[in-house]
C-alpha positions in Angstrom: -21.1 -83.7 -40.3 -24.8 -83.3 -41.0 -25.1 -80.6 -38.3 -22.4 -78.6 -39.8 -24.0 -78.8 -43.2 -27.4 -77.8 -41.8 -25.9 -74.7 -40.2 -24.2 -73.7 -43.4 -27.5 -73.9 -45.3 -29.3 -71.8 -42.6 -26.6 -69.1 -42.8 -26.8 -69.0 -46.7 -30.6 -68.7 -46.5 -30.4 -65.7 -44.1 -27.9 -63.9 -46.4 -30.1 -64.4 -49.5 -33.2 -63.1 -47.6 -31.3 -60.0 -46.4 -30.1 -59.2 -50.0 -33.6 -59.7 -51.3 -35.1 -57.3 -48.7 -32.7 -54.6 -49.7 -33.5 -55.0 -53.4 -37.3 -54.8 -52.8 -37.0 -51.6 -50.7 -35.0 -49.7 -53.4 -37.3 -50.7 -56.3 -40.8 -50.5 -54.9 -40.7 -47.6 -52.4 -41.8 -49.8 -49.6 -38.8 -49.0 -47.5 -38.5 -46.6 -44.6 -37.7 -43.4 -46.7 -41.1 -43.0 -48.3 -42.6 -39.4 -47.8 -46.0 -38.7 -46.4 -48.1 -36.3 -48.6 -50.6 -33.8 -47.0 -52.8 -31.3 -48.9 -55.2 -28.6 -47.8 -56.8 -25.5 -49.4 -58.2 -22.2 -48.2 -61.5 -22.9 -49.9 -63.2 -26.0 -51.4 -66.1 -24.1 -53.1 -65.5 -21.1 -55.4 -67.2 -19.2 -58.2 -65.8 -19.5 -61.7 -62.7 -17.3 -62.2 -61.8 -17.3 -58.6 -58.5 -18.5 -57.1 -57.7 -21.3 -54.6 -54.6 -21.3 -52.4 -53.2 -24.8 -51.9 -50.9 -25.9 -49.0 -48.8 -29.1 -48.9 -46.3 -27.9 -46.3 -47.6 -30.4 -43.9 -46.1 -33.2 -46.0 -43.0 -35.0 -44.5 -40.2 -37.4 -45.4 -38.1 -39.6 -43.1 -34.7 -38.3 -42.0 -32.1 -38.0 -43.5 -34.1 -37.5 -46.8 -35.6 -34.2 -47.8 -38.5 -33.2 -49.9 -37.2 -32.3 -53.3 -40.3 -31.1 -55.2 -44.1 -30.9 -55.4 -45.9 -31.8 -58.6 -49.4 -30.3 -58.8 -52.3 -31.5 -61.0 -55.3 -29.2 -60.8 -57.8 -31.6 -62.5 -58.6 -29.2 -65.3 -55.8 -30.0 -67.6 -53.3 -27.7 -65.9 -50.3 -28.7 -63.8 -47.1 -27.3 -62.3 -44.0 -28.2 -60.3 -42.7 -26.2 -57.4 -40.0 -26.5 -54.8 -42.2 -24.9 -52.1 -45.2 -26.6 -50.7 -47.6 -23.8 -51.5 -49.3 -22.7 -54.8 -52.4 -21.1 -56.1 -54.6 -21.8 -59.1 -57.5 -19.9 -60.9 -60.2 -22.1 -62.2 -61.9 -21.1 -65.5 -64.0 -24.2 -65.9 -67.0 -25.0 -63.7 -67.7 -28.3 -62.0 -65.8 -30.6 -59.7 -62.0 -30.8 -60.0 -59.9 -33.4 -58.3 -56.7 -31.7 -57.3 -53.6 -33.9 -56.6 -50.2 -33.2 -55.2 -47.3 -35.6 -55.6 -44.5 -35.2 -53.0 -41.0 -36.4 -54.1 -37.9 -36.7 -51.8 -34.3 -36.6 -52.8 -34.2 -40.4 -53.1 -37.0 -40.5 -55.6 -39.6 -41.8 -53.2 -43.1 -40.4 -53.7 -46.5 -40.1 -52.1 -49.7 -38.5 -53.2 -52.6 -36.6 -51.7 -55.8 -35.2 -53.3 -58.9 -33.2 -52.6 -62.0 -32.0 -54.5 -62.7 -28.4 -55.5 -66.2 -27.3 -56.6 -66.3 -24.4 -59.1 -69.7 -22.8 -59.3 -70.8 -21.6 -62.8 -72.3 -18.1 -63.0 -76.0 -17.7 -64.0 -76.9 -17.4 -67.6 -78.8 -14.3 -68.7 -81.6 -14.6 -71.2 -82.9 -11.1 -72.0 -85.9 -10.1 -74.2 -86.7 -6.5 -74.9 -87.5 -4.2 -77.9 -84.7 -2.6 -79.9 -86.6 0.7 -80.0 -89.7 2.5 -78.7 -91.3 5.8 -79.3 -90.9 8.6 -76.8 -93.5 8.3 -74.1 -94.0 4.6 -74.6 -93.1 1.8 -72.1 -90.5 -0.8 -72.9 -90.9 -4.3 -71.3 -87.5 -5.7 -70.1 -87.8 -9.4 -69.5 -85.0 -11.5 -67.9 -87.4 -14.1 -66.4 -85.9 -16.9 -68.5 -82.4 -16.4 -67.0 -81.2 -19.4 -65.0 -78.5 -21.0 -62.9 -76.7 -24.0 -64.5 -76.7 -25.7 -61.1 -80.5 -25.2 -60.8 -80.5 -22.7 -57.9 -82.7 -19.7 -57.5 -81.5 -16.4 -58.9 -82.0 -12.7 -58.2 -82.3 -10.0 -60.8 -81.2 -6.3 -60.6 -81.9 -3.7 -63.3 -79.9 -0.4 -63.8 -82.1 1.7 -66.2 -79.3 4.1 -67.0 -75.6 3.2 -66.6 -74.6 6.9 -67.0 -76.9 8.2 -64.3 -76.1 7.6 -60.6 -79.6 7.2 -59.2 -78.5 5.9 -55.7 -75.9 8.7 -55.4 -73.1 6.4 -54.3 -70.6 7.8 -56.9 -70.9 4.8 -59.2 -73.5 5.2 -61.9 -73.2 1.5 -63.0 -74.5 -0.2 -59.9 -77.9 1.2 -59.4 -80.8 -1.1 -58.4 -83.7 0.6 -60.2 -85.8 -2.6 -60.1 -85.4 -6.1 -58.7 -88.2 -7.7 -60.6 -87.6 -10.4 -63.4 -89.8 -8.3 -65.7 -89.4 -4.5 -65.5 -91.4 -1.7 -67.2 -89.4 1.3 -68.4 -91.1 4.5 -69.7 -88.8 7.0 -71.4 -90.3 10.4 -72.4 -87.4 11.8 -74.4 -85.9 10.6 -77.7 -82.3 9.4 -77.7 -80.3 6.3 -76.9 -80.7 4.7 -73.4 -78.1 2.3 -72.1 -78.6 0.1 -69.1 -77.7 -3.2 -67.6 -79.2 -6.3 -66.0 -77.4 -8.3 -63.3 -78.3 -11.9 -62.3 -77.0 -13.4 -59.0 -77.2 -17.1 -57.9 -77.3 -18.6 -54.4 -73.5 -18.7 -54.1 -73.0 -15.0 -55.1 -71.9 -15.7 -58.7 -72.8 -12.7 -60.9 -73.5 -12.2 -64.5 -74.1 -8.8 -66.0 -75.2 -7.8 -69.5 -75.5 -4.3 -70.9 -78.4 -3.4 -73.2 -79.2 -0.4 -75.4 -82.7 0.9 -76.3 -83.3 3.4 -79.1 -86.0 6.0 -78.3 -87.3 7.7 -81.4 -89.4 10.9 -81.7 -93.1 10.7 -82.5 -94.5 12.3 -85.7 -97.6 14.5 -85.5 -99.8 16.2 -88.1 -100.5 19.9 -87.4 -103.8 21.5 -88.3 -105.2 24.9 -87.2 -109.0 25.3 -87.4 -110.9 28.6 -87.2 -113.4 28.9 -84.4 -115.8 31.6 -83.4 -116.0 32.0 -79.6 -119.0 34.0 -78.5 -119.9 35.1 -75.0 -122.8 37.2 -73.6 -123.6 38.6 -70.2 -126.3 40.9 -68.9 -127.4 42.5 -65.7 -128.3 45.7 -63.8 -126.0 48.2 -62.1 -126.8 51.3 -60.0 -124.7 54.4 -59.5 -121.1 53.4 -58.5 -121.5 49.7 -58.8 -119.2 47.4 -60.8 -119.2 43.8 -62.0 -116.2 41.7 -63.0 -116.4 38.9 -65.6 -113.6 36.5 -66.4 -113.2 34.0 -69.3 -110.4 32.5 -71.4 -111.6 32.5 -75.0 -108.2 31.5 -76.6 -107.5 28.4 -74.5 -106.0 25.7 -76.7 -105.7 28.1 -79.6 -104.4 31.4 -80.9 -106.5 34.6 -80.7 -106.8 36.5 -84.0 -109.5 39.1 -83.6 -111.8 40.4 -80.9 -115.0 42.5 -81.0 -117.0 43.5 -77.9 -120.0 45.8 -77.3 -121.5 47.0 -74.1 -125.1 48.2 -74.6 -127.3 50.1 -72.1 -131.1 50.3 -72.3 -132.6 53.6 -73.4 -133.9 55.9 -70.8 -137.6 55.9 -70.1 -137.9 59.6 -71.0 -134.8 60.2 -73.2 -135.6 63.9 -73.8 -135.9 64.7 -70.1 -133.4 62.3 -68.4 -129.7 62.4 -69.1 -128.1 59.3 -70.6 -126.3 57.1 -68.1 -122.5 56.7 -68.4 -120.9 53.2 -68.1 -117.3 52.3 -68.5 -116.1 49.0 -70.1 -112.5 47.9 -69.4 -110.5 44.8 -70.4 -107.4 43.5 -68.7 -105.6 40.5 -70.3 -103.3 38.2 -68.5 -100.7 38.8 -71.3 -100.5 42.4 -70.0 -102.7 44.4 -72.4 -105.4 46.7 -70.9 -107.9 49.1 -72.4 -111.2 50.7 -71.7 -114.2 52.5 -73.4 -117.1 54.6 -72.2 -120.6 54.5 -73.5 -121.7 57.3 -75.8 -125.0 58.4 -77.3 -125.0 59.6 -80.9 -128.6 58.9 -81.8 -131.5 59.6 -79.5 -133.5 56.7 -81.1 -130.8 54.1 -80.3 -129.4 52.5 -77.1 -126.1 53.9 -75.8 -123.1 51.6 -76.2 -119.3 51.2 -75.8 -117.0 49.0 -77.9 -113.6 47.5 -77.6 -112.2 45.9 -80.8 -108.9 44.6 -81.9 -107.7 42.8 -85.0 -104.4 41.1 -85.9 -103.9 40.0 -82.3 -101.6 37.2 -83.6 -100.8 36.0 -87.1 -102.7 33.3 -88.9 -100.7 30.1 -88.4 -99.6 27.7 -91.2 -101.6 24.5 -91.3 -101.4 20.9 -92.7 -97.8 19.9 -92.0 -95.9 17.4 -89.8 -93.5 17.8 -86.9 -91.5 15.4 -84.7 -91.6 15.7 -80.9 -91.3 13.6 -77.8 -95.0 14.0 -76.9 -98.2 15.6 -78.1 -98.3 17.8 -74.9 -94.8 19.1 -75.5 -95.5 19.9 -79.1 -98.8 21.7 -78.2 -97.0 23.8 -75.6 -94.3 24.7 -78.2 -96.8 25.8 -80.9 -99.1 27.7 -78.5 -96.2 29.6 -76.9 -94.3 30.7 -79.9 -92.6 34.0 -79.4 -94.7 36.9 -80.7 -97.9 34.7 -80.9 -99.0 34.7 -77.3 -101.3 37.8 -77.3 -104.6 37.2 -75.6 -103.5 34.0 -73.7 -104.8 33.3 -70.3 -107.7 35.0 -68.5 -109.6 38.0 -69.9 -111.0 40.3 -67.2 -113.9 42.5 -68.1 -115.0 45.2 -65.7 -118.3 47.1 -66.2 -118.9 50.2 -64.0 -121.9 52.5 -63.6 -119.9 55.7 -63.5 -122.8 58.1 -63.8 -126.4 57.3 -62.8 -126.9 60.2 -60.5 -130.4 60.5 -59.0 -132.6 62.7 -61.0 -135.5 64.9 -59.9 -138.0 62.6 -58.2 -141.3 62.1 -60.0 -144.0 61.6 -57.4 -141.2 60.9 -54.8 -139.5 58.2 -56.9 -136.1 58.7 -58.7 -136.7 57.4 -62.2 -133.0 56.9 -63.0 -131.2 55.0 -60.2 -129.3 52.7 -62.6 -129.5 50.9 -65.9 -129.7 47.5 -67.5 -126.7 46.4 -69.5 -125.6 43.7 -71.9 -122.1 42.7 -73.0 -121.5 40.8 -76.2 -118.0 39.4 -77.0 -116.9 37.7 -80.2 -113.4 36.2 -80.6 -111.9 34.5 -83.7 -109.6 31.8 -82.5 -107.4 29.4 -84.5 -107.7 26.2 -82.5 -104.7 23.7 -82.7 -105.5 20.1 -83.7 -102.6 17.6 -83.3 -102.9 14.0 -84.4 -100.1 11.4 -84.4 -99.0 9.9 -87.7 -98.2 6.2 -88.2 -98.5 3.3 -85.9 
């Protein structure tokens, strides 16, 4: 009787344990139908704004169950649910993000897998530069305080004009005109200049900032001052000889009037010897040529020849201001005004002893083989004085 009772108690205990085992498996997920989650990605390090492709297709679930859905948590506040085991996500926040996928089968059993993604922040640009400069001045462009949030080294590239393709690659906005943290830029023409600075960190993250620089014209005071330019030459010429003299009396100014005289010494015996005949000619670089021959009107005076000209150019207005990119450009403009260029460049004087033929020798010596001469030139020049106004 006791043996039968003992067997009945054993059978009852086995039935209870079996029922308890089935209950625990259905409620806790510890049964044989729990899936196995698997997660991978094409990249684990990216730059901000880039996309990562995730793959959980290696996940599995025991037969006959099937995977019903994938729940994705990207660690940046964003999530999604898919039926397929692949997805992608673009990260717009830097730092480390713990990405997790939850795999669910059709019986509600679940498993999870996770991985870490590092999102690199782009460098921060700190730019110091003037808002404007005068034409011909140099602007200092300083990006040396730019930095990488992760503390890495950075590189700097300057494009001094985003509308000009200096490297001739068809893209005007990618020129590397300088790679120094501090660049010097000289602009000789007034106007607006637009450029860019690009900063790159060790992982290739890029930040670009455009900048604009206003280039203003310079202001100059214009004054013309009268100057008397004098030149004198002398020498000796025999029959058929010539001498050529060059000078530029109107350099830096505007010629107004010119007077010149070639004087020959009197003959030793003016009543017996004929006067010598010299020719004085002038050729200007501006294309004007003229000449004069010596004449003798008074037996008591030296023979001479003259070339004179007035109103070569008009008297310029003085005491006003003008704007220009540079002093040199303004000077070239004023000195080369149309109709006011007469007498510019080199003046070429040629003195020729046309007639000093040998005379009847006196005691075997020809008393008239040549002559001493002296050339005197006076030119009135209005000299241009330009001075910059303001700082």
